[in-house]
KESE-366191 format. One record per residue (C-alpha): residue number from 1; residue in one letter; x, y, z. Coordinates in steps of 0.001 Angstrom, whole numbers, padded with zeros to 6 digits. Layout:
<sites>
site num: NUM&residu: A&X: X&Y: Y&Z: Z $
...
</sites>
This chain:
<sites>
site num: 1&residu: M&X: -018576&Y: 000673&Z: 052111 $
site num: 2&residu: L&X: -019864&Y: 002846&Z: 049436 $
site num: 3&residu: R&X: -023520&Y: 001078&Z: 050792 $
site num: 4&residu: Y&X: -022834&Y: 002207&Z: 054077 $
site num: 5&residu: L&X: -021888&Y: 005758&Z: 052928 $
site num: 6&residu: L&X: -024870&Y: 005963&Z: 051034 $
site num: 7&residu: E&X: -027051&Y: 004504&Z: 053709 $
site num: 8&residu: K&X: -026389&Y: 007972&Z: 055816 $
site num: 9&residu: E&X: -026830&Y: 010173&Z: 053310 $
site num: 10&residu: F&X: -030194&Y: 008822&Z: 052892 $
site num: 11&residu: K&X: -031072&Y: 008572&Z: 056256 $
site num: 12&residu: L&X: -030090&Y: 012138&Z: 057031 $
site num: 13&residu: I&X: -032263&Y: 013675&Z: 053645 $
site num: 14&residu: L&X: -035359&Y: 011420&Z: 055017 $
site num: 15&residu: R&X: -034981&Y: 012970&Z: 058724 $
site num: 16&residu: N&X: -034405&Y: 016290&Z: 056689 $
site num: 17&residu: K&X: -038522&Y: 017064&Z: 057121 $
site num: 18&residu: F&X: -037858&Y: 020539&Z: 055282 $
site num: 19&residu: L&X: -036280&Y: 019232&Z: 052234 $
site num: 20&residu: S&X: -039363&Y: 017133&Z: 051418 $
site num: 21&residu: K&X: -041131&Y: 020519&Z: 051505 $
site num: 22&residu: L&X: -039032&Y: 022511&Z: 049446 $
site num: 23&residu: L&X: -038973&Y: 019834&Z: 046793 $
site num: 24&residu: V&X: -042570&Y: 020630&Z: 046278 $
site num: 25&residu: A&X: -042777&Y: 024104&Z: 047047 $
site num: 26&residu: F&X: -039532&Y: 025020&Z: 045318 $
site num: 27&residu: P&X: -040589&Y: 023824&Z: 041931 $
site num: 28&residu: L&X: -044364&Y: 024795&Z: 042241 $
site num: 29&residu: M&X: -042932&Y: 028722&Z: 042994 $
site num: 30&residu: M&X: -040528&Y: 028446&Z: 039893 $
site num: 31&residu: I&X: -042549&Y: 026854&Z: 037514 $
site num: 32&residu: V&X: -046649&Y: 027865&Z: 038220 $
site num: 33&residu: V&X: -046060&Y: 031641&Z: 039227 $
site num: 34&residu: F&X: -042396&Y: 032782&Z: 037857 $
site num: 35&residu: P&X: -043673&Y: 032170&Z: 034247 $
site num: 36&residu: Y&X: -046370&Y: 034940&Z: 034799 $
site num: 37&residu: V&X: -044102&Y: 036689&Z: 037105 $
site num: 38&residu: T&X: -041184&Y: 037509&Z: 034029 $
site num: 39&residu: S&X: -043792&Y: 037515&Z: 031067 $
site num: 40&residu: Q&X: -042475&Y: 040025&Z: 028846 $
site num: 41&residu: E&X: -046017&Y: 040383&Z: 026927 $
site num: 42&residu: V&X: -047243&Y: 043731&Z: 026889 $
site num: 43&residu: T&X: -051202&Y: 044051&Z: 027602 $
site num: 44&residu: G&X: -053089&Y: 046787&Z: 029107 $
site num: 45&residu: V&X: -050985&Y: 049607&Z: 027418 $
site num: 46&residu: K&X: -053056&Y: 052934&Z: 028351 $
site num: 47&residu: V&X: -053889&Y: 055036&Z: 025038 $
site num: 48&residu: C&X: -054506&Y: 058631&Z: 025201 $
site num: 49&residu: I&X: -056533&Y: 059549&Z: 022026 $
site num: 50&residu: V&X: -056302&Y: 062470&Z: 020372 $
site num: 51&residu: D&X: -058790&Y: 063025&Z: 017265 $
site num: 52&residu: H&X: -058631&Y: 066249&Z: 015467 $
site num: 53&residu: D&X: -060536&Y: 064232&Z: 012290 $
site num: 54&residu: R&X: -063920&Y: 063237&Z: 014170 $
site num: 55&residu: S&X: -064825&Y: 060989&Z: 011676 $
site num: 56&residu: Q&X: -065803&Y: 057701&Z: 010933 $
site num: 57&residu: A&X: -062878&Y: 056224&Z: 010232 $
site num: 58&residu: S&X: -061324&Y: 058014&Z: 013317 $
site num: 59&residu: A&X: -063870&Y: 056229&Z: 015710 $
site num: 60&residu: R&X: -063115&Y: 053062&Z: 013875 $
site num: 61&residu: L&X: -059604&Y: 053457&Z: 014371 $
site num: 62&residu: A&X: -060121&Y: 054219&Z: 017955 $
site num: 63&residu: G&X: -062766&Y: 050987&Z: 018043 $
site num: 64&residu: K&X: -060065&Y: 049111&Z: 017256 $
site num: 65&residu: V&X: -057560&Y: 049945&Z: 019615 $
site num: 66&residu: A&X: -060110&Y: 049911&Z: 022811 $
site num: 67&residu: A&X: -060927&Y: 046157&Z: 021082 $
site num: 68&residu: S&X: -057151&Y: 045277&Z: 021043 $
site num: 69&residu: R&X: -056116&Y: 043050&Z: 024711 $
site num: 70&residu: C&X: -053181&Y: 044924&Z: 024197 $
site num: 71&residu: F&X: -054503&Y: 048573&Z: 025100 $
site num: 72&residu: A&X: -057126&Y: 050375&Z: 027130 $
site num: 73&residu: L&X: -058468&Y: 053399&Z: 026395 $
site num: 74&residu: A&X: -057307&Y: 056042&Z: 029291 $
site num: 75&residu: A&X: -058839&Y: 058936&Z: 027976 $
site num: 76&residu: A&X: -060021&Y: 061311&Z: 024939 $
site num: 77&residu: K&X: -058325&Y: 064772&Z: 024856 $
site num: 78&residu: P&X: -059205&Y: 068129&Z: 022803 $
site num: 79&residu: T&X: -055198&Y: 068688&Z: 022309 $
site num: 80&residu: Y&X: -052087&Y: 067169&Z: 022113 $
site num: 81&residu: R&X: -050872&Y: 069299&Z: 024833 $
site num: 82&residu: Q&X: -053847&Y: 067995&Z: 027178 $
site num: 83&residu: A&X: -052721&Y: 064463&Z: 026585 $
site num: 84&residu: L&X: -049150&Y: 065025&Z: 027184 $
site num: 85&residu: Q&X: -050189&Y: 066063&Z: 030999 $
site num: 86&residu: S&X: -051952&Y: 062780&Z: 031304 $
site num: 87&residu: V&X: -048511&Y: 060791&Z: 030289 $
site num: 88&residu: E&X: -046638&Y: 063289&Z: 032592 $
site num: 89&residu: R&X: -049240&Y: 062148&Z: 035711 $
site num: 90&residu: G&X: -049062&Y: 058469&Z: 034826 $
site num: 91&residu: D&X: -052796&Y: 058035&Z: 033284 $
site num: 92&residu: A&X: -051705&Y: 057418&Z: 029966 $
site num: 93&residu: D&X: -048708&Y: 055662&Z: 028320 $
site num: 94&residu: I&X: -048908&Y: 056527&Z: 024625 $
site num: 95&residu: V&X: -050481&Y: 059446&Z: 023029 $
site num: 96&residu: M&X: -052136&Y: 058710&Z: 019611 $
site num: 97&residu: E&X: -052753&Y: 061915&Z: 017749 $
site num: 98&residu: I&X: -054728&Y: 061310&Z: 014633 $
site num: 99&residu: P&X: -054679&Y: 064315&Z: 012173 $
site num: 100&residu: H&X: -057379&Y: 066178&Z: 009748 $
site num: 101&residu: G&X: -058084&Y: 064482&Z: 006558 $
site num: 102&residu: F&X: -057295&Y: 061213&Z: 007961 $
site num: 103&residu: A&X: -060395&Y: 060239&Z: 006100 $
site num: 104&residu: R&X: -059641&Y: 061453&Z: 003153 $
site num: 105&residu: D&X: -056392&Y: 059871&Z: 002736 $
site num: 106&residu: A&X: -057736&Y: 056314&Z: 003667 $
site num: 107&residu: A&X: -060583&Y: 057015&Z: 001233 $
site num: 108&residu: K&X: -058139&Y: 058005&Z: -001502 $
site num: 109&residu: G&X: -055804&Y: 054911&Z: -000813 $
site num: 110&residu: L&X: -053225&Y: 057157&Z: 000549 $
site num: 111&residu: Q&X: -051236&Y: 055777&Z: 003748 $
site num: 112&residu: P&X: -052764&Y: 057439&Z: 006382 $
site num: 113&residu: R&X: -050211&Y: 059487&Z: 009016 $
site num: 114&residu: V&X: -051072&Y: 059048&Z: 012689 $
site num: 115&residu: M&X: -048819&Y: 060784&Z: 015264 $
site num: 116&residu: V&X: -047647&Y: 058491&Z: 018473 $
site num: 117&residu: A&X: -045385&Y: 059696&Z: 021453 $
site num: 118&residu: A&X: -044818&Y: 056943&Z: 023791 $
site num: 119&residu: N&X: -043466&Y: 057353&Z: 027493 $
site num: 120&residu: T&X: -040662&Y: 055090&Z: 027242 $
site num: 121&residu: V&X: -039218&Y: 054982&Z: 030507 $
site num: 122&residu: N&X: -039781&Y: 051341&Z: 030057 $
site num: 123&residu: G&X: -038632&Y: 051063&Z: 026948 $
site num: 124&residu: V&X: -039870&Y: 047854&Z: 026054 $
site num: 125&residu: R&X: -043803&Y: 048722&Z: 027021 $
site num: 126&residu: G&X: -043295&Y: 051811&Z: 025061 $
site num: 127&residu: A&X: -041619&Y: 050597&Z: 021698 $
site num: 128&residu: L&X: -043889&Y: 047270&Z: 021684 $
site num: 129&residu: G&X: -047117&Y: 049731&Z: 022152 $
site num: 130&residu: A&X: -045808&Y: 052148&Z: 019601 $
site num: 131&residu: Q&X: -045190&Y: 049056&Z: 016844 $
site num: 132&residu: Y&X: -048674&Y: 047420&Z: 018002 $
site num: 133&residu: L&X: -050565&Y: 050961&Z: 017076 $
site num: 134&residu: G&X: -048825&Y: 051239&Z: 013993 $
site num: 135&residu: S&X: -050052&Y: 047526&Z: 012685 $
site num: 136&residu: I&X: -053464&Y: 048710&Z: 013661 $
site num: 137&residu: V&X: -053182&Y: 051541&Z: 011864 $
site num: 138&residu: G&X: -051516&Y: 049923&Z: 008888 $
site num: 139&residu: A&X: -054193&Y: 047366&Z: 008897 $
site num: 140&residu: L&X: -057031&Y: 049773&Z: 008753 $
site num: 141&residu: A&X: -054979&Y: 051464&Z: 005333 $
site num: 142&residu: A&X: -055254&Y: 047917&Z: 004142 $
site num: 143&residu: E&X: -058983&Y: 047260&Z: 004413 $
site num: 144&residu: A&X: -059521&Y: 050483&Z: 003503 $
site num: 145&residu: R&X: -057482&Y: 050272&Z: -000219 $
site num: 146&residu: A&X: -059536&Y: 046649&Z: -000623 $
site num: 147&residu: S&X: -062998&Y: 048333&Z: -000029 $
site num: 148&residu: A&X: -062146&Y: 051239&Z: -002791 $
site num: 149&residu: G&X: -060855&Y: 048524&Z: -005149 $
site num: 150&residu: L&X: -057103&Y: 050007&Z: -005062 $
site num: 151&residu: P&X: -054061&Y: 047727&Z: -005251 $
site num: 152&residu: P&X: -051937&Y: 047658&Z: -002868 $
site num: 153&residu: P&X: -048666&Y: 050244&Z: -002266 $
site num: 154&residu: A&X: -045946&Y: 049480&Z: -004762 $
site num: 155&residu: G&X: -043535&Y: 047384&Z: -002501 $
site num: 156&residu: A&X: -046131&Y: 045997&Z: -000897 $
site num: 157&residu: Q&X: -046259&Y: 041856&Z: -000091 $
site num: 158&residu: A&X: -049580&Y: 040852&Z: -001332 $
site num: 159&residu: G&X: -051131&Y: 037939&Z: 000402 $
site num: 160&residu: A&X: -047717&Y: 037175&Z: 002226 $
site num: 161&residu: S&X: -048320&Y: 035515&Z: 005480 $
site num: 162&residu: L&X: -046199&Y: 034723&Z: 008159 $
site num: 163&residu: L&X: -045289&Y: 030899&Z: 009719 $
site num: 164&residu: Y&X: -044305&Y: 031331&Z: 013070 $
site num: 165&residu: R&X: -042068&Y: 027706&Z: 013588 $
site num: 166&residu: Y&X: -041976&Y: 025720&Z: 016958 $
site num: 167&residu: N&X: -044246&Y: 028562&Z: 018731 $
site num: 168&residu: P&X: -046897&Y: 029592&Z: 016396 $
site num: 169&residu: A&X: -049037&Y: 031483&Z: 019212 $
site num: 170&residu: L&X: -045661&Y: 033150&Z: 020426 $
site num: 171&residu: E&X: -046924&Y: 032265&Z: 024206 $
site num: 172&residu: Y&X: -043529&Y: 033651&Z: 026501 $
site num: 173&residu: K&X: -044700&Y: 030608&Z: 028663 $
site num: 174&residu: V&X: -043543&Y: 028325&Z: 026316 $
site num: 175&residu: F&X: -040358&Y: 030046&Z: 025971 $
site num: 176&residu: M&X: -039447&Y: 030567&Z: 029560 $
site num: 177&residu: V&X: -041021&Y: 027399&Z: 030875 $
site num: 178&residu: P&X: -037946&Y: 025015&Z: 030075 $
site num: 179&residu: G&X: -035406&Y: 027906&Z: 031077 $
site num: 180&residu: L&X: -036811&Y: 028486&Z: 034380 $
site num: 181&residu: I&X: -036787&Y: 024415&Z: 034375 $
site num: 182&residu: A&X: -032901&Y: 024448&Z: 034246 $
site num: 183&residu: V&X: -032904&Y: 027436&Z: 036993 $
site num: 184&residu: L&X: -035044&Y: 025125&Z: 039316 $
site num: 185&residu: I&X: -032655&Y: 022279&Z: 038859 $
site num: 186&residu: T&X: -029352&Y: 024345&Z: 039096 $
site num: 187&residu: L&X: -030380&Y: 025899&Z: 042320 $
site num: 188&residu: L&X: -031760&Y: 023129&Z: 043873 $
site num: 189&residu: C&X: -028929&Y: 020889&Z: 043299 $
site num: 190&residu: C&X: -026379&Y: 023658&Z: 043785 $
site num: 191&residu: A&X: -027960&Y: 024606&Z: 046831 $
site num: 192&residu: L&X: -027701&Y: 021255&Z: 048456 $
site num: 193&residu: T&X: -024300&Y: 020041&Z: 047756 $
site num: 194&residu: A&X: -022433&Y: 023207&Z: 048131 $
site num: 195&residu: L&X: -024213&Y: 023380&Z: 052135 $
site num: 196&residu: N&X: -023584&Y: 019728&Z: 052464 $
site num: 197&residu: I&X: -019801&Y: 019285&Z: 053864 $
site num: 198&residu: V&X: -019546&Y: 022843&Z: 055064 $
site num: 199&residu: G&X: -022288&Y: 021800&Z: 056904 $
site num: 200&residu: E&X: -020860&Y: 018825&Z: 058492 $
site num: 201&residu: K&X: -017381&Y: 020684&Z: 058997 $
site num: 202&residu: E&X: -019918&Y: 023605&Z: 061082 $
site num: 203&residu: A&X: -021650&Y: 020569&Z: 063024 $
site num: 204&residu: G&X: -017749&Y: 018861&Z: 063319 $
site num: 205&residu: T&X: -019285&Y: 015270&Z: 062218 $
site num: 206&residu: I&X: -016524&Y: 015636&Z: 059012 $
site num: 207&residu: E&X: -013675&Y: 014674&Z: 061467 $
site num: 208&residu: Q&X: -015338&Y: 011119&Z: 061742 $
site num: 209&residu: I&X: -014768&Y: 010773&Z: 057981 $
site num: 210&residu: N&X: -011115&Y: 012691&Z: 058002 $
site num: 211&residu: V&X: -009810&Y: 009909&Z: 060424 $
site num: 212&residu: S&X: -011606&Y: 007232&Z: 058746 $
site num: 213&residu: P&X: -010138&Y: 004691&Z: 055711 $
site num: 214&residu: V&X: -012464&Y: 005898&Z: 053247 $
site num: 215&residu: P&X: -011282&Y: 007056&Z: 049953 $
site num: 216&residu: R&X: -011766&Y: 010704&Z: 048752 $
site num: 217&residu: R&X: -013321&Y: 009637&Z: 045525 $
site num: 218&residu: L&X: -015920&Y: 007427&Z: 047387 $
site num: 219&residu: F&X: -016806&Y: 010021&Z: 049651 $
site num: 220&residu: I&X: -017105&Y: 012774&Z: 047048 $
site num: 221&residu: L&X: -019401&Y: 009838&Z: 045353 $
site num: 222&residu: A&X: -022026&Y: 008978&Z: 048269 $
site num: 223&residu: K&X: -022371&Y: 012731&Z: 048300 $
site num: 224&residu: L&X: -023212&Y: 013757&Z: 044907 $
site num: 225&residu: M&X: -025319&Y: 010380&Z: 044600 $
site num: 226&residu: P&X: -028381&Y: 011521&Z: 046552 $
site num: 227&residu: N&X: -028417&Y: 014949&Z: 045454 $
site num: 228&residu: W&X: -028160&Y: 013514&Z: 041981 $
site num: 229&residu: A&X: -031469&Y: 011795&Z: 043047 $
site num: 230&residu: I&X: -032684&Y: 014690&Z: 044043 $
site num: 231&residu: G&X: -032427&Y: 016638&Z: 041104 $
site num: 232&residu: L&X: -034408&Y: 013965&Z: 039456 $
site num: 233&residu: V&X: -037262&Y: 014197&Z: 041761 $
site num: 234&residu: A&X: -037105&Y: 018203&Z: 041550 $
site num: 235&residu: L&X: -036905&Y: 017464&Z: 037810 $
site num: 236&residu: A&X: -040402&Y: 015289&Z: 037283 $
site num: 237&residu: F&X: -042290&Y: 017919&Z: 039746 $
site num: 238&residu: G&X: -041484&Y: 020763&Z: 037569 $
site num: 239&residu: M&X: -041853&Y: 019017&Z: 034201 $
site num: 240&residu: T&X: -045856&Y: 017920&Z: 036003 $
site num: 241&residu: F&X: -046273&Y: 021482&Z: 036611 $
site num: 242&residu: A&X: -045479&Y: 022468&Z: 033756 $
site num: 243&residu: W&X: -047753&Y: 019850&Z: 032003 $
site num: 244&residu: A&X: -050685&Y: 020861&Z: 034476 $
site num: 245&residu: V&X: -050744&Y: 023995&Z: 034581 $
site num: 246&residu: H&X: -049266&Y: 025733&Z: 031320 $
site num: 247&residu: G&X: -049979&Y: 022504&Z: 029205 $
site num: 248&residu: I&X: -046190&Y: 022495&Z: 027784 $
site num: 249&residu: T&X: -044564&Y: 019119&Z: 027641 $
site num: 250&residu: P&X: -041273&Y: 017824&Z: 025599 $
site num: 251&residu: A&X: -042531&Y: 017931&Z: 022065 $
site num: 252&residu: A&X: -040227&Y: 014764&Z: 021517 $
site num: 253&residu: G&X: -040887&Y: 012931&Z: 024443 $
site num: 254&residu: V&X: -039779&Y: 012808&Z: 028048 $
site num: 255&residu: A&X: -036880&Y: 010671&Z: 027178 $
site num: 256&residu: T&X: -035160&Y: 013965&Z: 025377 $
site num: 257&residu: V&X: -035396&Y: 015910&Z: 028478 $
site num: 258&residu: L&X: -033958&Y: 013251&Z: 031128 $
site num: 259&residu: L&X: -030742&Y: 012509&Z: 029479 $
site num: 260&residu: P&X: -029311&Y: 016018&Z: 029265 $
site num: 261&residu: S&X: -030836&Y: 016868&Z: 032756 $
site num: 262&residu: A&X: -029046&Y: 013852&Z: 034565 $
site num: 263&residu: I&X: -025976&Y: 015342&Z: 033040 $
site num: 264&residu: F&X: -026433&Y: 018996&Z: 034099 $
site num: 265&residu: I&X: -027256&Y: 017591&Z: 037659 $
site num: 266&residu: L&X: -024128&Y: 016116&Z: 038407 $
site num: 267&residu: A&X: -022382&Y: 018908&Z: 036776 $
site num: 268&residu: A&X: -024424&Y: 021343&Z: 038997 $
site num: 269&residu: S&X: -024214&Y: 018819&Z: 042244 $
site num: 270&residu: A&X: -020381&Y: 018935&Z: 041602 $
site num: 271&residu: M&X: -020213&Y: 022774&Z: 041013 $
site num: 272&residu: G&X: -021813&Y: 022906&Z: 044855 $
site num: 273&residu: M&X: -019129&Y: 020464&Z: 046537 $
site num: 274&residu: V&X: -016257&Y: 022254&Z: 044950 $
site num: 275&residu: I&X: -017576&Y: 025493&Z: 046702 $
site num: 276&residu: S&X: -018089&Y: 023569&Z: 050027 $
site num: 277&residu: N&X: -015052&Y: 022054&Z: 050047 $
site num: 278&residu: Y&X: -013435&Y: 025409&Z: 049704 $
site num: 279&residu: S&X: -015588&Y: 026997&Z: 051941 $
site num: 280&residu: E&X: -015620&Y: 027018&Z: 056059 $
site num: 281&residu: T&X: -018810&Y: 028596&Z: 056928 $
site num: 282&residu: M&X: -022530&Y: 028079&Z: 055429 $
site num: 283&residu: Q&X: -022729&Y: 032029&Z: 055345 $
site num: 284&residu: Q&X: -019458&Y: 031740&Z: 052940 $
site num: 285&residu: A&X: -020510&Y: 029066&Z: 050826 $
site num: 286&residu: M&X: -024374&Y: 030999&Z: 050152 $
site num: 287&residu: F&X: -022368&Y: 033726&Z: 049171 $
site num: 288&residu: V&X: -019863&Y: 031865&Z: 046857 $
site num: 289&residu: M&X: -022932&Y: 030006&Z: 045584 $
site num: 290&residu: F&X: -025171&Y: 032759&Z: 044826 $
site num: 291&residu: F&X: -022243&Y: 034890&Z: 042925 $
site num: 292&residu: F&X: -021926&Y: 032285&Z: 040592 $
site num: 293&residu: I&X: -025229&Y: 031575&Z: 040249 $
site num: 294&residu: I&X: -026497&Y: 035044&Z: 039329 $
site num: 295&residu: I&X: -023866&Y: 035314&Z: 036859 $
site num: 296&residu: M&X: -024588&Y: 031919&Z: 035572 $
site num: 297&residu: M&X: -028404&Y: 032991&Z: 035335 $
site num: 298&residu: L&X: -027780&Y: 036241&Z: 033337 $
site num: 299&residu: T&X: -025164&Y: 034572&Z: 030778 $
site num: 300&residu: C&X: -027362&Y: 031607&Z: 029913 $
site num: 301&residu: G&X: -029599&Y: 033197&Z: 027594 $
site num: 302&residu: L&X: -032458&Y: 032633&Z: 029739 $
site num: 303&residu: F&X: -033483&Y: 036343&Z: 029899 $
site num: 304&residu: T&X: -031694&Y: 037921&Z: 026623 $
site num: 305&residu: P&X: -030261&Y: 035940&Z: 023970 $
site num: 306&residu: V&X: -026909&Y: 035139&Z: 023871 $
site num: 307&residu: E&X: -026268&Y: 036520&Z: 020168 $
site num: 308&residu: S&X: -027269&Y: 039684&Z: 021131 $
site num: 309&residu: M&X: -024750&Y: 039974&Z: 023568 $
site num: 310&residu: P&X: -021263&Y: 041518&Z: 023353 $
site num: 311&residu: R&X: -018542&Y: 039364&Z: 021727 $
site num: 312&residu: W&X: -016789&Y: 039504&Z: 025745 $
site num: 313&residu: A&X: -019938&Y: 038116&Z: 027171 $
site num: 314&residu: Q&X: -020479&Y: 035674&Z: 024416 $
site num: 315&residu: A&X: -016958&Y: 034458&Z: 025452 $
site num: 316&residu: V&X: -018298&Y: 033987&Z: 028990 $
site num: 317&residu: T&X: -021755&Y: 032186&Z: 028024 $
site num: 318&residu: A&X: -019038&Y: 029309&Z: 026504 $
site num: 319&residu: A&X: -017528&Y: 028454&Z: 029805 $
site num: 320&residu: N&X: -021323&Y: 028244&Z: 031554 $
site num: 321&residu: P&X: -022728&Y: 025185&Z: 031787 $
site num: 322&residu: M&X: -026083&Y: 026254&Z: 032325 $
site num: 323&residu: T&X: -026117&Y: 027537&Z: 028766 $
site num: 324&residu: Y&X: -025886&Y: 024294&Z: 026800 $
site num: 325&residu: F&X: -028598&Y: 022942&Z: 029225 $
site num: 326&residu: T&X: -030677&Y: 025902&Z: 028838 $
site num: 327&residu: K&X: -030202&Y: 025646&Z: 025285 $
site num: 328&residu: A&X: -031086&Y: 021595&Z: 025179 $
site num: 329&residu: M&X: -033903&Y: 022094&Z: 027264 $
site num: 330&residu: R&X: -035511&Y: 024804&Z: 024639 $
site num: 331&residu: M&X: -034704&Y: 022284&Z: 021865 $
site num: 332&residu: A&X: -036313&Y: 019255&Z: 024030 $
site num: 333&residu: Y&X: -039690&Y: 021551&Z: 024314 $
site num: 334&residu: L&X: -039838&Y: 023827&Z: 021213 $
site num: 335&residu: K&X: -038364&Y: 021858&Z: 018526 $
site num: 336&residu: G&X: -038648&Y: 018374&Z: 019402 $
site num: 337&residu: S&X: -035009&Y: 017827&Z: 018820 $
site num: 338&residu: S&X: -033492&Y: 014009&Z: 019406 $
site num: 339&residu: P&X: -030326&Y: 013302&Z: 021089 $
site num: 340&residu: A&X: -028352&Y: 013418&Z: 018043 $
site num: 341&residu: D&X: -029749&Y: 016796&Z: 017642 $
site num: 342&residu: M&X: -028541&Y: 017911&Z: 021055 $
site num: 343&residu: A&X: -025151&Y: 016034&Z: 020675 $
site num: 344&residu: P&X: -022940&Y: 019621&Z: 021060 $
site num: 345&residu: C&X: -025104&Y: 020390&Z: 024140 $
site num: 346&residu: L&X: -024485&Y: 017155&Z: 025498 $
site num: 347&residu: A&X: -021028&Y: 016798&Z: 024569 $
site num: 348&residu: A&X: -020618&Y: 020368&Z: 026634 $
site num: 349&residu: L&X: -022257&Y: 019091&Z: 029650 $
site num: 350&residu: T&X: -020647&Y: 015743&Z: 029661 $
site num: 351&residu: A&X: -017423&Y: 017564&Z: 029659 $
site num: 352&residu: F&X: -017850&Y: 019744&Z: 032496 $
site num: 353&residu: A&X: -019853&Y: 017469&Z: 034715 $
site num: 354&residu: A&X: -016173&Y: 015234&Z: 034343 $
site num: 355&residu: A&X: -014100&Y: 018158&Z: 034856 $
site num: 356&residu: L&X: -015847&Y: 019403&Z: 037973 $
site num: 357&residu: N&X: -016625&Y: 015883&Z: 039291 $
site num: 358&residu: A&X: -012579&Y: 015810&Z: 038828 $
site num: 359&residu: W&X: -012437&Y: 019070&Z: 040981 $
site num: 360&residu: A&X: -014726&Y: 017953&Z: 043632 $
site num: 361&residu: V&X: -012479&Y: 015313&Z: 044431 $
site num: 362&residu: A&X: -008913&Y: 016764&Z: 044260 $
site num: 363&residu: S&X: -010366&Y: 019655&Z: 046157 $
site num: 364&residu: Y&X: -011635&Y: 017784&Z: 049086 $
site num: 365&residu: R&X: -008601&Y: 017324&Z: 051715 $
site num: 366&residu: K&X: -009142&Y: 014621&Z: 054753 $
site num: 367&residu: S&X: -007494&Y: 016772&Z: 057316 $
site num: 368&residu: C&X: -008559&Y: 016884&Z: 060834 $
</sites>
């Protein structure tokens, strides 16, 4: 009986020409385009310089700022008031005021003082831009002390260097792409199953199943298995685009991605099936599905770390299967973790998959 049910489902899928296009277009947009759109790297910050010192040292500082890809020199103003007006007009993002005596302090090995005023309407852009400027001023002061033969200031860590593990270049795409693959699978698998049974309800074909002797668990299984296959195909497309466009591959091999993905696809598909069982129309199913998916995306740690959330929000993330899948994907892509390292995430995903599938079977009612 399962064979005929699966044959029916796969024939319906193959006849759907839109689905075949969606399986390519959706991963293409999600993995190729979105990493550039969602990037939080700060570049092109417009700086207006007010140079009261007018020395070689101040000119060198301005040159270093202009040479950085993070900044773009917007203008040079004679007074701070005029520079601030540039910020108010939107012509500049940051004002850097170089005071009198900047070159003298640098030559003496003193820490030169530079006033930075940042437009923090966009808090991330303003704060990071100010930090980048501070690091440039600090590097210039260190060079001046070294050229004068002076020791580093007290408390400085001479010769200290930073080693960034797992993402040495600090590329935002390397961190973001594994999470976007998780979003891709969640949206695709949950949407397809959420619209499955409710679509048959609206078409009236569900009545033929209701009067047949097909057991509920067999019917739900026949609905979930094709969507599980579709989820794996979407995963393959997503990983292929991530490798071909961004050069991002799992650090420990493809197998470390397949295991958590296969379990999570079952959980996401079952979640969509539960929504479909309780919905009477496709519009209702879509609203309920997007309600839960938006909450899952915002609380899974995709855009903001879970550790930085309030305690009550962290408790919500514990009940979100997408949290464990996103963490497992980043462990596989960035750290090269083995399935043993992912054991807590895999156990949680397995529990969610079992509970949601049991709920999907229990919530389906064979009634005409």
